[in-house]
C-alpha angles and dihedrals in degrees: 000000000000117000122251094263092054091051095055106027108111142162120225119205119201117196142156114275114246092203103040111051114221093017130111127212123216109201129189106218093199097051106021090233115148139193133183134217140166092252139014095270096045089054089049094052092047092050090049089058092044092051093049089055091043094054091046089054092047091050091050096045116035091187090074107109117221107222125186124235117270118276091249090061094043088051090060087067091078090068096041125109122211114269105258111259092224092056092044091049092052091049092049090049091053091047092050090053090043087235101143113146114221108242095024092241126168097338094068096032090056090054092046102054095110097046112115124164129353123335129201136197136177116233133186 
């Protein structure tokens, strides 16, 4: 049986949506769960909420199968840069204060000016 860290370690990939112009996709590579936002950090905060609900559902219903993201998404990881720690810290601070504008608006866009291309981070 895998240890606790193996069960919850994940990599999230955040990339521009090809279908919805101006939107970003945050994608859990371990679980194939996705979220969208109007910038990198908005997508990250939405995925964080999605994953919290997902893991609660998995804990309540052991029949839920955890499926990884498709290979095409995983392959995007090779071109991804780490999510900047300053941006991640600002997002976490806003989440901790429950200060998440809806829609994300200028707060996140101001933090996201330097983001170009996919970003990745390890969670768990």
